[in-house]
C-alpha positions in Angstrom: -0.1 0.0 0.0 2.9 2.4 0.6 4.1 2.3 -2.9 3.4 5.5 -4.8 3.7 7.7 -1.6 6.3 10.1 -0.8 8.2 10.0 2.4 6.0 12.3 4.3 2.8 10.3 3.4 4.7 7.1 4.3 5.5 8.4 7.8 1.8 9.3 8.2 0.7 6.0 7.0 3.1 4.2 9.4 1.9 6.3 12.5 -1.7 5.5 11.6 -0.8 1.9 11.1 1.0 1.7 14.6 -1.6 3.7 16.4 -4.3 1.0 15.6 -3.0 -1.6 18.1 -2.3 1.2 20.8 -5.9 2.6 20.4 -7.3 -1.1 20.4 -5.4 -2.0 23.6 -6.8 1.1 25.7 -10.3 0.8 23.9 -11.1 -2.8 23.1 -14.5 -1.7 21.5 -12.6 0.5 19.2 -15.2 3.3 19.7 -18.1 1.0 19.5 -17.0 -0.9 16.3 -16.7 -4.2 18.2 -19.0 -5.3 20.8 -17.5 -6.4 24.3 -19.1 -10.0 23.9 -18.3 -10.4 20.2 -15.9 -13.2 20.8 -13.1 -11.6 19.0 -9.6 -11.6 20.5 -7.2 -8.5 20.4 -5.4 -10.1 17.3 -8.7 -10.8 15.6 -9.8 -7.3 15.9 -6.3 -5.9 15.1 -6.3 -7.9 12.0 -9.7 -6.9 10.9 -8.7 -3.2 11.5 -5.5 -3.6 9.5 -7.2 -5.3 6.7 -9.8 -2.4 6.5 -7.2 0.3 6.8 -5.4 -1.4 4.0 -8.3 -1.7 1.8 -9.4 1.8 2.4 -6.0 3.1 1.7 -5.9 1.3 -1.5 -9.3 2.6 -2.6 -8.7 6.2 -1.5 -5.2 6.4 -3.2 -6.8 4.8 -6.4 -9.6 7.4 -6.4 -7.2 10.2 -5.5 -4.9 9.2 -8.7 -8.0 8.8 -10.7 -9.1 12.5 -9.8 -5.8 14.1 -9.7 -4.1 12.4 -12.6 -6.2 10.2 -14.8 -8.4 7.3 -14.6 -5.8 5.1 -16.4 -3.2 6.1 -13.8 -5.4 5.3 -10.9 -6.4 1.7 -12.4 -2.8 0.8 -13.5 -1.5 1.7 -9.8 -4.4 -0.4 -8.3 -3.6 -3.3 -10.6 0.1 -2.9 -9.7 -0.4 -3.0 -6.0 -2.8 -6.0 -6.4 -0.3 -8.0 -8.7 3.0 -7.2 -6.8 2.8 -10.0 -4.2 2.5 -12.6 -7.1 5.2 -11.1 -9.1 7.5 -11.0 -5.9 6.8 -14.8 -5.6 7.7 -15.4 -9.1 10.9 -13.6 -8.9 12.0 -14.4 -5.2 10.7 -18.0 -4.8 14.1 -19.6 -5.0 15.9 -17.3 -2.7 15.4 -19.4 0.5 17.0 -22.3 -1.1 20.0 -20.2 -2.4 20.4 -18.9 1.1 20.4 -22.5 2.6 23.1 -23.4 -0.1 25.2 -20.6 1.2 24.8 -18.1 -1.6 24.5 -14.9 0.2 25.0 -12.6 -2.9 23.6 -12.8 -6.3 26.7 -13.9 -8.5 25.0 -11.7 -11.4 25.9 -14.2 -14.1 23.4 -12.5 -16.2 25.1 -9.1 -16.1 27.7 -8.1 -18.4 31.1 -6.7 -17.2 32.1 -3.6 -18.9 35.7 -3.4 -20.1 
């Protein structure tokens, strides 16, 4: 969710993200959003709140980019954020095996050396 944000906006995002468990700790109902007898644990409620926060951030950023830049920019950013995890798995799925084999640095066999 933080991709496409400048440093100042990332700081605000992280402060909001870290404030959720603090507020939830001192106010378990989170302002009446959760009932006291709902059966949710602290971590269940935290997960729900972080999920909603991430979804809200994704949608608000998409709408903002659609309004301030263009609809295409907003939709491309939205698609990029949704597909990034799958792309990362494709790229890095062998990394744990390479680390276990002792290969701590990429040998960059595919890179050409400039003479």
